[in-house]
C-alpha positions in Angstrom: 0.0 0.0 0.0 1.4 3.3 -1.0 1.6 6.4 1.2 -0.7 9.4 0.5 0.6 12.3 -1.6 -1.5 14.8 0.4 -3.3 15.8 -2.8 -5.2 14.2 -5.6 -3.4 12.5 -8.5 -5.1 15.0 -10.8 -5.6 13.9 -14.5 -4.4 16.2 -17.3 -7.4 18.2 -18.4 -7.4 19.5 -22.0 -10.2 22.0 -23.0 -11.3 22.0 -26.7 -13.5 24.3 -28.6 -17.3 24.3 -28.6 -19.1 21.6 -30.5 -22.6 20.1 -30.8 -23.3 16.8 -29.1 -23.6 14.5 -32.1 -25.4 11.1 -31.7 -23.2 8.3 -30.4 -23.2 5.1 -32.5 -23.2 2.7 -29.5 -25.9 2.9 -26.8 -25.0 4.3 -23.4 -23.9 1.5 -21.0 -24.9 3.6 -17.9 -26.8 6.7 -17.0 -27.3 9.0 -14.1 -30.9 10.2 -13.5 -32.2 12.6 -10.9 -34.8 11.5 -8.4 -37.5 13.4 -10.4 -36.5 11.3 -13.5 -34.5 14.1 -15.2 -31.5 12.6 -17.2 -28.2 14.0 -15.8 -25.4 12.1 -17.6 -24.8 9.4 -20.2 -21.8 7.0 -20.2 -20.4 5.6 -23.5 -17.5 3.3 -24.3 -15.2 4.6 -27.1 -12.7 1.8 -27.8 -10.7 1.6 -24.5 -11.8 5.1 -23.4 -15.0 6.6 -22.2 -17.3 9.5 -23.1 -19.3 11.1 -20.2 -22.0 13.3 -21.7 -23.9 15.9 -19.8 -26.8 16.8 -22.2 -26.7 20.4 -23.4 -23.7 21.1 -21.3 -20.5 19.2 -22.3 -18.8 16.0 -23.4 -15.9 14.7 -21.3 -13.6 12.0 -22.8 -11.8 10.1 -20.1 -8.8 7.9 -20.9 -9.1 4.2 -19.8 -6.3 4.8 -17.3 -7.9 8.0 -16.0 -4.7 10.0 -16.7 -6.1 12.3 -19.4 -9.5 14.0 -19.8 -10.6 16.0 -22.8 -13.7 18.3 -22.7 -15.8 19.8 -25.4 -18.4 22.3 -24.2 -21.7 23.0 -25.9 -22.0 26.5 -27.3 -22.6 29.1 -24.7 -21.7 27.0 -21.7 -19.6 29.0 -19.2 -16.1 28.2 -18.1 -17.4 28.1 -14.5 -19.9 25.4 -15.5 -17.1 23.3 -17.1 -15.0 23.6 -13.9 -17.9 22.7 -11.7 -18.7 19.6 -13.8 -15.1 18.5 -13.9 -14.3 19.0 -10.2 -17.4 17.5 -8.8 -18.4 14.8 -11.3 -15.7 13.9 -13.8 -12.6 14.1 -11.6 -13.8 11.5 -9.1 -14.7 9.2 -12.0 -11.3 9.6 -13.6 -9.6 8.9 -10.3 -11.6 5.7 -10.0 -9.9 4.6 -13.3 -6.6 5.1 -11.6 -7.7 2.7 -8.9 -8.4 5.4 -6.4 -11.3 5.0 -3.9 -13.5 8.0 -4.0 -16.8 8.3 -2.1 -19.8 10.6 -2.1 -18.8 12.1 1.2 -17.6 15.3 2.9 -14.9 15.4 5.6 -13.6 17.7 8.3 -10.4 17.9 10.2 -10.6 17.6 14.0 -7.0 17.8 14.8 -4.8 14.8 14.1 -7.9 12.9 12.8 -10.8 13.6 10.6 -14.4 12.4 10.3 -16.4 11.9 7.1 -20.1 12.2 6.3 -21.3 9.8 3.6 -24.6 9.8 1.7 -26.5 10.7 -1.5 -27.3 14.2 -2.5 -29.6 16.0 -0.1 -28.6 14.2 3.1 -26.6 17.1 4.5 -22.9 16.3 3.7 -22.0 19.8 2.7 -24.1 21.4 5.4 -22.3 19.4 8.1 -18.9 20.1 6.7 -19.6 23.8 6.4 -21.1 23.9 9.8 -17.8 22.6 11.2 -15.6 24.7 8.9 -17.3 28.0 10.0 -17.0 27.2 13.8 -13.3 26.4 14.3 -12.6 23.1 12.4 -11.4 22.8 8.8 -13.0 20.9 5.9 -11.0 18.6 3.5 -13.8 18.1 0.9 -17.5 18.7 0.6 -17.9 15.7 -1.8 -15.7 13.4 -3.8 -13.7 12.1 -0.8 -10.6 10.2 -1.7 -9.3 7.5 0.7 -5.7 6.1 0.6 -3.7 3.8 2.8 -0.5 4.9 4.5 0.8 1.7 6.2 -2.1 0.6 8.4 -3.6 4.0 8.6 -6.6 5.0 6.3 -6.1 8.6 5.2 -8.4 11.2 3.7 -6.8 13.4 1.0 -7.9 17.0 0.5 -10.0 18.0 -2.4 -10.6 21.4 -4.0 -11.0 24.3 -1.4 -14.7 25.0 -1.9 -18.1 23.9 -0.8 -21.5 23.9 -2.7 -24.6 24.9 -0.8 -28.3 25.4 -1.4 -29.7 28.8 -0.5 -31.1 27.8 2.9 -27.7 26.5 4.0 -26.0 29.6 2.6 -28.3 31.9 4.7 -27.8 29.9 7.8 -24.1 29.3 7.7 -22.2 31.7 5.4 -21.5 35.3 6.5 -22.2 38.1 4.0 -19.3 39.0 1.7 -17.9 35.5 1.5 -15.8 34.6 -1.5 -17.8 32.8 -4.2 -17.0 31.1 -7.5 -18.9 32.3 -10.7 -22.4 30.9 -11.1 -23.0 27.8 -13.2 -25.6 27.0 -15.8 -27.3 24.0 -14.4 -27.8 24.4 -10.6 -28.8 27.1 -8.2 -26.2 25.9 -5.7 -23.5 28.5 -4.9 -19.9 27.4 -4.6 -18.1 29.2 -1.8 -14.3 29.4 -1.8 -12.3 28.7 1.3 -11.2 31.8 3.2 -10.6 33.0 6.8 -14.2 32.3 7.7 -14.5 29.0 5.8 -11.4 27.1 6.8 -9.8 24.5 4.6 -7.3 21.7 5.4 -4.8 21.1 2.6 -3.1 18.1 4.2 -4.0 14.4 4.4 -5.6 13.3 7.7 -6.1 10.0 9.4 -9.8 8.9 9.2 -11.3 8.3 12.6 -15.0 7.7 11.7 -17.3 7.4 8.7 -20.8 8.6 9.5 -23.5 7.4 7.0 -26.3 9.9 7.0 -29.8 8.7 7.4 -32.9 10.3 6.1 -35.0 10.5 9.3 -35.7 13.9 10.8 -35.3 13.0 14.4 -35.6 15.1 17.5 -32.2 14.2 19.0 -28.8 13.1 17.5 -28.7 9.3 17.1 -25.4 7.5 16.4 -25.2 3.8 16.1 -22.3 1.4 15.2 -22.8 -0.4 11.9 -22.0 -4.0 11.2 -19.4 -4.7 8.5 -22.0 -6.1 6.1 -24.1 -2.9 6.3 -21.0 -0.7 6.0 -19.9 -2.7 2.9 -23.3 -2.2 1.2 -23.2 1.6 1.9 -19.6 1.9 0.7 -20.6 0.2 -2.6 -23.6 2.6 -3.0 -21.4 5.6 -2.2 -18.5 4.9 -4.5 -17.6 6.8 -7.7 -17.1 4.3 -10.4 -16.8 5.1 -14.1 -17.3 1.5 -15.4 -19.5 -0.7 -13.2 -19.2 -3.6 -15.7 -15.4 -4.0 -15.9 -14.9 -7.1 -13.7 -11.1 -6.9 -13.0 -11.3 -3.3 -11.7 -14.6 -4.0 -9.9 -13.0 -6.9 -8.1 -10.1 -4.8 -7.0 -12.5 -2.1 -5.8 -14.6 -4.6 -3.9 -11.5 -6.0 -2.2 -10.5 -2.5 -1.1 -13.9 -1.5 0.3 -14.2 -4.9 2.0 -11.0 -4.2 3.9 -12.4 -0.8 4.9 -15.8 -2.2 5.9 -14.2 -4.5 8.4 -12.7 -1.5 10.3 -14.5 -0.4 13.5 -15.1 3.1 12.1 -18.6 3.0 10.6 -21.6 4.6 12.2 -25.2 5.5 11.2 -26.1 9.1 12.0 -29.5 10.6 12.2 -29.9 14.1 13.4 -32.4 17.0 13.6 -32.8 18.7 10.2 -32.9 22.2 11.6 -30.1 24.7 11.4 -30.5 25.9 14.9 -29.8 22.3 16.1 -26.4 22.1 14.3 -24.4 23.2 17.4 -25.8 20.2 19.3 -25.1 17.9 16.3 -21.5 19.1 16.3 -21.2 18.6 20.0 -22.6 15.0 19.7 -20.1 14.1 17.0 -17.2 15.6 18.8 -18.1 13.8 22.0 -18.5 10.5 20.1 -15.0 11.0 18.6 -13.4 11.9 21.9 -15.0 8.8 23.5 -13.5 6.6 20.8 -10.1 8.1 21.4 -10.0 7.8 25.2 
């Protein structure tokens, strides 16, 4: 197992001129669809490489080894939109082709260790990370969390220094005048850049706990240890994978997450879904971590 670099092994991104999204000869082997049924992305094989198409936005061609990415935007799509798509969607997929383990998760630094919050969109990953990062802790990522072994320690590597928030979370957590990235074409979320009030950790940290976020709106914080089998299933569901049909890489990925699933670091977290309860949520998480370290 190799040691962490402290940063992502970023692919080489090459931007090309605008072009229309022509029909692809072969059918898509996979697609991402929003909960309301809206098509978000199509995945095609092109020889040994891959085409990830975001309809009416851009085509990203990802090399089979994940080292090179080419992008062709649709006419009129802003550079900010391309950057947003690349950082939050395509980069984690390209890293998966390099054999990296990347999860739909946020993470915050609590000193020598960090904790991560895992779950699908809408569960509160970014809100929790931002809540910590604006009250004395530092965030490592608000999604696309990369894990890497250093000896027998499981490390979290830092991502790009920004968080994406819906308007209600912005209002509750971000002070006026915060640094923001340019708006994008496909989401009302705002991307806030790390600064003095939104602290970012740019160094790898030992992972202390993975909290899998539940969907229940409970009245008090509830943390429960998860069994290995349940953790394994959630890790599978939460993984970024470009090709879910390639057996050799899928087997290696399964071996990796099976090893992680057997660690005593997995917890189910339900918490009150109200912004005024976030201080109590943070306190409960910090107390849980401290208890595990004593």
